[in-house]
C-alpha positions as CSV (number, residue, x, y, z in Angstrom):
1,M,-8.4,23.8,8.8
2,S,-11.4,21.5,9.2
3,F,-11.5,17.8,8.7
4,D,-13.8,15.7,6.5
5,Q,-12.7,12.2,7.5
6,S,-10.1,11.1,10.1
7,G,-9.1,8.0,12.0
8,S,-7.1,5.0,11.1
9,V,-7.2,2.6,8.2
10,R,-5.7,-0.9,7.8
11,K,-4.4,-1.3,4.2
12,T,-3.5,-4.7,2.7
13,A,-3.6,-3.5,-1.0
14,D,-2.8,-0.4,-3.0
15,G,-5.3,2.4,-2.6
16,A,-6.3,5.9,-1.4
17,V,-6.0,6.9,2.2
18,G,-9.0,9.0,3.2
19,V,-10.9,10.7,0.4
20,S,-9.1,10.2,-2.9
21,G,-7.6,13.4,-4.3
22,K,-8.4,15.5,-1.2
23,P,-5.5,16.8,1.0
24,V,-4.6,14.3,3.6
25,R,-2.5,14.7,6.8
26,V,-0.7,11.5,7.9
27,Y,0.2,11.3,11.6
28,S,1.7,7.8,11.8
29,V,2.3,4.7,9.7
30,T,2.8,1.2,11.2
31,I,4.0,-1.6,8.9
32,M,3.4,-5.2,9.9
33,N,5.8,-7.8,8.5
34,G,5.9,-11.6,8.4
35,A,8.9,-13.6,7.6
36,T,10.2,-11.1,5.1
37,A,11.0,-7.4,5.8
38,S,8.9,-5.2,3.6
39,S,8.2,-1.5,3.0
40,A,5.3,0.8,2.8
41,V,5.3,3.7,0.4
42,L,2.9,6.7,0.8
43,R,2.7,8.8,-2.3
44,N,1.2,12.3,-3.0
45,G,-1.7,11.9,-5.5
46,T,-4.1,9.3,-6.5
47,T,-1.9,6.6,-8.1
48,A,1.3,4.7,-7.7
49,A,2.9,7.2,-10.1
50,G,2.8,10.0,-7.5
51,D,5.8,11.3,-5.7
52,A,6.9,9.1,-2.8
53,Y,6.7,11.2,0.4
54,I,7.3,8.3,2.8
55,Y,9.3,5.2,2.3
56,H,9.0,3.2,5.5
57,L,11.2,0.0,5.7
58,G,9.9,-2.6,8.1
59,T,11.7,-5.3,10.1
60,T,11.2,-9.1,9.7
61,N,8.6,-10.7,12.0
62,T,7.7,-7.5,13.8
63,S,5.8,-4.2,13.4
64,K,7.4,-0.8,13.1
65,T,5.9,2.6,13.6
66,V,7.0,6.0,12.4
67,S,5.1,9.1,13.7
68,F,4.9,12.7,12.5
69,E,4.0,14.9,15.4
70,K,2.1,17.6,13.5
71,G,1.3,15.4,10.6
72,L,2.7,15.2,7.1
73,L,0.5,16.9,4.5
74,F,-0.2,15.2,1.1
75,P,-1.8,18.1,-0.8
76,D,-3.0,16.0,-3.7
77,G,-4.3,13.1,-1.7
78,C,-2.4,10.1,-0.2
79,Y,-2.0,6.8,-2.0
80,Y,-0.7,3.7,-0.2
81,D,1.6,1.7,-2.5
82,H,1.5,-1.9,-1.0
83,T,4.5,-4.2,-1.4
84,A,4.0,-7.9,-1.9
85,T,5.9,-8.9,1.2
86,A,4.0,-6.6,3.6
87,S,1.3,-8.1,5.7
88,A,-0.5,-4.7,6.3
89,A,0.0,-1.1,7.2
90,I,-2.0,0.9,9.6
91,I,-2.2,4.6,8.8
92,E,-3.5,7.3,11.2
93,F,-4.7,10.3,9.1
94,A,-7.1,13.2,8.6
95,T,-8.6,14.3,5.3
96,E,-8.6,18.1,5.2
97,I,-11.3,20.2,3.5
């Protein structure tokens, strides 16, 4: 498998991770919270209607990371569904070609 784009992205709003619609492998997600605990949802596909593969619940006033050793594959693209109470999420990923 070769990679088109990889690295990390800081997301503060809904949107694609990597190249929209291309297979994406996610290695870790860090959610940063303020005074309210929030969640980050990563969905398979290109919209908020896609199947939720990751629902990551954060902790008030702290950051929390979940890692996937070999990466979790989103075959139809990865879409970050931002919740209003989240400060941001940092996603480590690789877009596969």
